[in-house]
C-alpha positions in Angstrom: -32.8 3.0 54.8 -29.3 3.5 55.9 -28.3 7.0 54.7 -24.6 8.2 55.3 -24.3 11.8 56.3 -23.9 14.0 53.3 -20.5 15.5 52.3 -19.5 18.9 53.6 -19.8 22.1 51.7 -16.0 21.6 50.5 -17.3 21.8 46.7 -18.1 25.2 47.3 -14.6 25.8 48.5 -12.8 24.2 45.9 -15.3 25.4 43.1 -16.7 29.0 43.5 -16.2 32.6 45.0 -13.2 31.0 47.0 -11.3 29.4 44.6 -11.6 32.3 42.0 -10.6 34.4 44.8 -7.3 32.1 45.3 -6.8 32.4 41.3 -6.7 36.4 41.1 -4.8 36.7 44.3 -2.1 34.3 43.1 -2.2 35.7 39.6 -2.0 39.5 40.6 -0.5 39.3 44.2 2.7 37.0 43.2 2.8 36.2 39.6 2.3 39.5 38.2 4.8 41.3 40.5 7.4 38.7 39.6 6.8 39.5 35.6 6.7 43.3 36.5 10.4 42.7 38.5 11.8 40.9 35.3 10.4 43.7 33.2 11.9 46.2 35.1 15.6 44.4 35.1 15.0 44.8 31.2 14.6 48.4 31.4 17.2 48.9 33.7 19.5 46.7 31.4 18.5 49.0 28.3 19.3 52.0 30.4 22.8 50.8 31.2 23.1 50.3 27.5 22.2 53.7 26.8 24.5 55.3 29.2 27.8 53.8 27.6 26.6 53.5 23.8 24.5 56.6 23.8 26.3 59.2 26.1 29.8 57.6 26.0 30.2 56.5 22.4 31.5 52.9 23.2 30.8 49.9 21.1 27.9 47.3 22.0 29.8 44.6 23.2 31.7 46.9 25.6 28.9 48.5 26.6 27.2 45.2 27.4 29.8 44.0 29.3 30.4 47.5 31.3 26.6 47.1 32.0 26.9 43.2 33.2 29.7 44.1 35.4 27.9 47.0 36.7 24.8 45.3 37.7 26.7 42.5 39.0 28.4 44.6 41.5 31.7 42.4 41.0 34.0 45.3 41.4 35.6 45.0 37.9 37.4 48.1 36.6 35.5 50.2 33.9 36.3 49.3 30.5 37.3 52.9 30.2 37.1 56.0 32.2 33.9 57.5 32.6 32.9 61.0 32.3 31.4 62.7 34.9 27.6 62.6 33.9 28.7 58.7 32.8 29.5 58.1 36.6 26.2 60.0 37.8 23.9 57.7 35.6 26.2 54.7 36.5 25.5 55.5 40.2 21.8 55.7 39.0 22.3 52.3 37.3 23.7 50.5 40.2 20.9 51.9 42.7 18.1 50.7 40.0 19.8 47.5 39.4 20.3 46.7 43.0 16.3 47.3 43.7 15.3 45.6 40.6 17.0 42.1 41.8 16.2 42.5 45.2 12.3 42.9 43.9 13.0 39.4 41.8 14.2 37.8 44.4 11.5 38.8 46.9 8.8 37.7 44.2 10.6 34.7 43.8 10.5 34.0 47.7 7.0 35.0 48.0 6.1 32.2 45.4 8.0 29.7 47.1 6.7 30.5 50.6 3.0 31.6 49.7 2.8 28.2 47.5 3.7 26.1 50.2 1.7 28.2 52.6 -1.2 28.0 50.8 -0.8 24.3 50.2 -0.4 23.3 53.8 -3.4 25.9 54.8 -5.3 23.6 51.6 -4.5 20.4 53.4 -5.4 21.4 56.6 -8.6 22.5 55.8 -9.6 19.3 53.7 -8.5 17.5 57.0 -11.2 19.4 59.0 -13.8 18.3 56.5 -12.5 15.0 56.8 -12.7 14.6 60.3 -16.3 16.3 60.5 -17.5 13.0 58.5 -19.3 10.1 59.9 -20.6 7.2 58.1 -18.9 8.2 55.0 -17.0 5.8 52.6 -13.5 5.3 52.0 -12.1 4.6 48.7 -8.6 3.1 48.5 -7.1 3.8 45.0 -8.5 6.0 42.2 -7.9 4.2 39.2 -10.4 2.7 36.5 -12.3 1.4 39.0 -11.9 3.7 42.2 -12.8 6.7 40.3 -15.7 5.2 39.3 -16.8 4.3 42.6 -15.9 7.6 44.4 -17.7 9.6 41.7 -21.0 7.8 41.9 -20.8 7.8 45.8 -20.3 11.4 45.4 -23.1 12.0 42.7 -25.5 10.3 45.1 -24.5 13.2 47.6 -22.3 10.7 50.5 -19.1 11.7 51.9 -16.3 10.4 50.5 -12.8 10.3 51.3 -10.1 9.2 48.5 -6.7 7.8 49.0 -4.1 7.9 46.8 0.1 8.8 46.1 0.2 9.0 42.2 1.5 12.1 41.3 -1.3 12.2 38.0 -4.1 11.0 40.0 -3.4 13.6 42.6 -3.5 16.7 40.0 -6.8 14.9 38.9 -8.5 15.2 42.7 -7.1 18.8 43.1 -9.7 19.7 39.8 -12.3 17.8 41.5 -14.9 17.9 44.2 -13.6 15.1 46.1 -11.9 15.3 49.4 -8.6 13.2 49.4 -5.7 12.4 51.2 -2.0 11.7 49.6 -0.8 8.9 50.9 -0.4 4.9 51.0 -3.2 3.2 51.7 -1.9 0.3 53.3 -0.8 2.8 56.1 -2.5 2.6 59.3 -1.9 6.3 60.1 -3.7 7.2 56.8 -6.3 4.9 57.1 -6.7 6.5 60.5 -6.5 10.3 59.0 -9.1 9.1 56.2 -11.6 8.4 59.3 -11.5 4.6 59.5 -13.3 4.2 62.7 -16.0 6.6 62.0 -16.4 5.0 58.1 -19.6 3.1 57.2 -17.5 0.8 54.7 -14.0 0.9 53.0 -13.6 -0.1 49.3 -10.0 -1.7 48.7 -9.6 -0.9 44.7 -5.9 -0.5 44.6 -4.3 -2.2 41.4 -2.3 -4.9 43.3 -4.4 -7.5 44.9 -2.0 -8.0 47.7 -2.2 -3.7 48.9 -6.2 -5.1 48.5 -5.3 -7.7 50.9 -3.3 -5.5 53.4 -6.0 -2.9 53.5 -8.6 -5.4 54.3 -6.5 -7.0 57.1 -5.6 -3.8 58.9 -9.5 -2.3 58.2 -10.9 -5.2 60.0 -8.6 -5.0 62.2 -8.9 -1.8 63.6 -12.8 -1.9 63.0 -14.1 -5.7 62.9 -17.6 -4.7 61.9 -16.6 -2.3 59.2 -18.0 -3.4 55.7 -15.3 -4.0 53.5 -15.4 -4.2 49.5 -12.4 -5.6 48.0 -11.4 -5.6 44.1 -10.1 -8.9 43.0 -7.7 -8.6 39.7 -7.8 -12.4 39.3 -10.1 -15.1 40.7 -7.3 -16.9 42.4 -7.0 -13.7 44.9 -10.7 -14.0 45.8 -10.3 -16.7 48.5 -7.2 -14.8 49.9 -9.2 -11.6 50.3 -12.1 -13.3 51.6 -10.2 -14.8 54.5 -8.7 -11.3 54.9 -12.2 -10.4 56.2 -13.6 -8.8 53.1 -17.4 -8.8 53.3 -17.4 -8.8 49.2 -14.9 -9.3 46.7 -15.8 -8.4 43.1 -13.4 -9.0 40.1 -14.2 -6.5 37.3 -13.6 -8.1 34.5 -15.9 -11.2 35.5 -18.5 -8.4 36.3 -17.9 -7.1 32.6 -18.1 -10.1 30.9 -21.2 -11.2 32.6 -23.0 -7.7 32.2 -22.2 -8.2 28.3 -23.6 -11.5 28.2 -26.9 -10.2 29.9 -26.9 -7.6 26.9 -27.1 -10.0 24.5 -29.3 -12.8 26.0 -31.8 -10.2 28.1 -31.5 -6.9 26.6 -34.5 -5.2 27.8 -34.3 -6.7 31.3 -30.8 -5.2 31.6 -32.0 -1.7 30.5 -34.7 -1.9 32.9 -32.0 -2.4 35.5 -30.1 0.3 34.1 -33.0 2.9 34.4 -33.7 1.3 38.0 -30.3 1.6 39.3 -29.3 5.1 37.7 -32.6 6.7 37.2 -30.9 9.0 34.2 -33.6 9.2 31.7 -36.7 8.5 33.7 -38.1 9.2 37.2 -37.3 5.7 38.7 -34.9 4.3 40.9 -34.4 0.9 43.3 -33.2 1.6 46.1 -33.4 -0.6 49.9 -34.9 0.4 52.7 -34.0 -0.9 56.3 -36.9 -1.0 58.8 -36.1 0.5 62.5 -37.4 -0.7 65.5 -39.5 2.5 65.8 -40.7 2.0 62.2 -44.9 2.2 62.0 -44.4 -0.8 59.6 -43.2 -3.0 62.1 -45.7 -5.9 62.5 -47.7 -5.1 59.5 -48.3 -7.5 56.8 -47.9 -6.1 53.2 -51.6 -5.4 52.4 -51.8 -3.5 55.7 -48.8 -1.4 55.2 -50.4 0.2 52.0 -47.2 0.7 50.5 -48.7 0.1 47.0 -51.7 2.3 47.0 -50.5 5.0 49.6 -46.6 5.6 47.9 -47.4 4.0 44.4 -44.0 1.7 44.9 -43.3 -1.7 44.0 -41.5 -4.0 46.8 -39.5 -6.5 44.6 -38.2 -8.3 47.4 -37.4 -8.5 51.4 -34.2 -9.4 52.8 -34.5 -10.9 56.5 -31.5 -10.0 59.1 -30.4 -13.3 58.4 -29.5 -12.7 55.0 -32.6 -15.1 53.6 -34.3 -13.3 50.6 -38.1 -13.6 50.1 -38.8 -12.4 46.4 -42.3 -10.8 44.9 -43.8 -11.1 49.0 -47.5 -11.6 49.1 -50.1 -9.6 50.9 -49.6 -11.7 54.3 -45.5 -11.4 54.1 -45.3 -9.4 57.6 -43.0 -6.9 57.9 -40.1 -6.9 60.9 -37.5 -4.9 62.2 -34.2 -5.1 60.3 -35.8 -6.3 57.5 -34.7 -4.8 54.1 -37.1 -3.6 51.5 -36.0 -3.5 47.9 -38.2 -1.1 46.6 -38.6 0.6 42.8 -40.6 3.8 42.3 -39.8 7.8 42.1 -37.4 9.7 44.5 -40.0 11.5 46.0 -42.4 8.5 47.1 -38.8 6.5 48.2 -38.1 9.7 50.4 -41.7 9.5 51.8 -41.5 5.8 52.7 -38.4 6.2 54.0 -39.4 8.8 56.5 -41.7 5.6 58.1 -39.1 3.2 57.8 -36.8 5.3 59.9 -39.2 6.8 62.8 -42.6 6.5 64.5 -44.3 8.3 61.6 -48.0 7.0 61.1 -50.1 7.0 57.6 -52.7 9.9 57.8 -56.0 8.5 57.4 -56.5 10.4 54.0 
């Protein structure tokens, strides 16, 4: 069975001690000094009001005006002549005011610069994770369909790169564990940044069919053997996407309608398939395992493969390299190179069988 390489340890970076550290760093080293600077300016202003109202006995309006022109250093004359004591305190007020303003400007600049640098650093770090991926999946569009696809692939432990440029979507992706690129999925440069030439498959799940056609054409032109799964908003676009090179084209509303019909007509079968495909409630899963050239199973028939007695697995079907399907294979059905076994069983047994389908492992005699 083909297994794309697992995603990098980016979730630990985005959620965990590093994210808590960045949050603490931002709140305590940037936001807090900015608040302190604002508080200091308020105290300085109150000090000025005290000088002119308390020491000089001026009115509130005159004291407010004198404090403003003093702190702003505009150079206007005093409202009234100042006593020597008031001149000394006014000098101290100017020094404190200039220092407070400088501190606030510095804190504000730090917020802008550090925020930009942190954002740039985060993007570069994410790009390094993407550059390290191989045999991963690219999901174009993180809407109602693309988000489900990306989350499911991510839940299974595979490398996923999402491409989208909607601001609200990018905010959501910022809070997730997913690797993503902010940009237009129809751009050649953006697709290359997502690792198109190293990807196993690309899912075109954009809202507009024309954009999905463009993504399909571009992907197939750059990587002809790349698996392309495309979403069609209406049935009229299916043929266009197939002409563009899409290997599979799915129409969500048609699939949804057919599924609802099956729930009414065959509820037990549908429930079984849900259990086998998702394995949420019981330890049962349906999986496909591709037979590699070095597998011990090559040339064995179903009886001598001992898949059922040794692994407690059920082989539902075998897909041949030419695409033909053998359902409920008999005991004399021979397993050949590049056959794909459709198997049902628990996860541990499936993992054990996978070892002998992908390498030259042999079964123990016990």
